[in-house]
C-alpha positions, -999 to +999 in steps of 0.1 A: -164-186-162-156-149-157-140-143-123-155-115-102-132-095-079-142-070-052-116-044-042-118-023-011-098+009-013-101+007-051-094+044-056-060+043-039-026+038-055-027+000-052-064-003-059-061+015-092-031-006-104-048-038-093-080-028-111-061-024-143-043-057-139-074-077-132-092-061-161-063-071-183-067-107-170-104-107-180-119-102-145-152-084-138-140-058-113-160-043-086-149-018-060-159-002-028-158+035-023-162+054+009-184+084+003-164+116+000-179+151-002-153+160-028-166+135-053-147+151-082-113+139-069-123+106-055-118+084-085-090+103-103-066+074-102-092+053-119-098+076-149-082+052-174-105+023-165-135+040-148-160+029-175-151-007-170-155-008-133-185-014-111-184+008-080-205+006-048-205+027-016-197+010+017-176+016+047-151-007+065-166+003+099-201-006+087-204-044+084-240-042+072-229-022+041-201-048+034-226-076+036-249-057+012-221-053-014-210-090-010-245-102-016-249-079-046-215-087-063-211-123-053-173-121-058-149-150-062-121-130-048-119-100-023-088-078-020-089-057+012-068-027+004-088-001+024-069+017+051-059+050+068-024+042+056-004+072+066+018+061+095+026+095+109-011+105+108-020+073+127-004+089+158-028+118+154-058+096+147-051+063+165-087+054+172-099+060+136-069+042+122-076+012+144-113+011+135-106+012+098-075-009+096-080-034+124-117-037+131-124-030+095-106-061+085-126-081+110-158-066+097-149-077+062-139-112+072-170-117+093-191-104+064-175-129+040-179-157+065-216-149+069-222-144+031-200-170+014-171-185+033-156-199+001-146-165-012-109-160-015-096-131+006-064-112+002-056-091+033-031-063+027-006-065+056+024-042+060+060-042+070+050-018+098+039-049+118+076-056+125+086-022+138+122-021+147+124-059+150+148-077+126+164-111+123+201-114+130+209-109+093+191-075+093+161-087+073+124-091+081+106-122+069+073-141+077+088-155+109+103-122+123+089-111+157+063-084+154+070-052+174+049-025+158+060+011+164+029+030+155-009+028+159-011+019+122+014-010+127-005-022+158-038-022+138-021-041+110-009-067+135-044-072+146-057-075+110-029-100+102-036-122+132-074-121+129-070-132+092-049-162+103-074-169+130-104-169+106-084-190+082-077-217+108-110-215+126-134-215+097-113-232+069-115-200+049-091-190+021-074-159+036-039-149+027-018-120+041+005-101+018+031-084+040+040-056+017+070-033+023+069+003+011+058+006-025+055+037-046+046+051-080+035+084-096+001+077-081+014+077-045-001+104-023+022+135-021+020+134+017+041+102+016+079+109+016+088+095-018+064+114-039+067+144-016+105+145-023+101+139-061+073+165-065+091+192-045+124+186-062+108+191-096+090+222-084+124+235-072+139+227-107+112+248-123+116+277-098+082+270-082+096+262-048+129+268-030+129+244+000+119+209+011+114+201+048+115+165+059+119+144+091+144+117+098+168+116+067+186+085+081+155+062+083+159+034+058+131+017+038+128-011+013+111+006-016+095-012-045+070-003-072+032-006-067+028-023-101+051-051-090+033-055-057-002-058-071+011-086-094+022-103-062-013-099-047-029-118-076-001-144-075-008-150-038-045-156-044-037-179-073-021-205-050-040-237-042-038-231-004-038-198+015-006-186+031+013-155+041+041-138+021+065-110+025+068-088-006+099-067-007+130-059-029+155-070-003+174-037-007+170-007+016+178+030+011+177+059+034+156+090+029+189+109+024+197+085-005+162+091-019+169+129-019+203+125-033+192+104-063+162+126-070+180+159-069+210+146-088+187+134-115+176+170-119+212+184-117+206+198-083+223+193-049+199+182-022+220+198+005+211+233-009+174+227-005+165+200+020+160+209+057+149+189+087+120+197+111+113+175+142+076+179+137+079+154+108+095+128+131+073+100+145+068+098+183+084+064+180+108+062+151+110+031+129+146+031+119+151+002+094+130-020+071+144-046+047+124-076+036+133-111+025+109-122-003+124-157-007+091-174+000+072-152-026+100-158-051+096-195-046+061-193-063+074-173-092+075-136-082+101-114-097+101-076-095+104-056-127+114-023-112+144-012-092+147+017-067+162+038-095+138+029-123+109+035-099+122+070-091+129+077-127+093+071-136+081+093-107+105+121-117+094+120-153+057+121-143+062+154-123+085+169-150+057+163-176+031+177-152+049+209-144+063+214-179+027+221-189+027+252-167+062+264-173 
């Protein structure tokens, strides 16, 4: 039997890598797109596998459209990756973020319950649910108290809890993957990792002379999106649903990110990087570092390190701008 998977947010960083992985595993892959007036750029991340995908239009805020797609596709597995995922922007668009991330998850779960409650559901949770809460050893894990520090984090807390509620109330297979920051060359360039790498390469080629950021001392646990989509599939492969933290267990500051990237290009970040308070969050999240012991116990092992992840991103932008130099 060929498994059918439905991915919301299929055209994002994670959705594109997950599509490729599931196709490699022999899945029939379907995806949900939100209509965009700039259609030419909407599926750019999917170019390598576009012909092998089945795409439908729907919206996380429109449960009827989700039911229509579920009835059409009849998936065995659903991966909910759709979101307004930029944390800083969630302060500017808190209502929209909550509708898509929080109520959107509820819409999907209710649509699955009404259509076929035996469908396995992966809910993309986030380390942002913890905010500045850590355990005594400085780590965040599945049992760490949730104290979100952004509208995005608050919406993810709701999505996480409503997923657990549906799992317990209706005997549905719903698992949360609490993913810490994960990056790649496909990451949006308004996110700090790819923003730093892209601008550093532009500076190297003389196409820019300054990079302005927010809090350089904020620390994050950065992994690679390819590793983390493998974790998603592994989580749904379990006999029973559960919740798992996915992280590297190592944190680095934004300053360290800049230092490594610029050093790799034979540049000194101090000569080019400035700070502007407008890039700070109204409530700063200072430190994230995850404990993936539970996920490792079912066989997960990351293939990328912080350094090899950045090397791949740097090489991507070097190749991109080399074409124009």
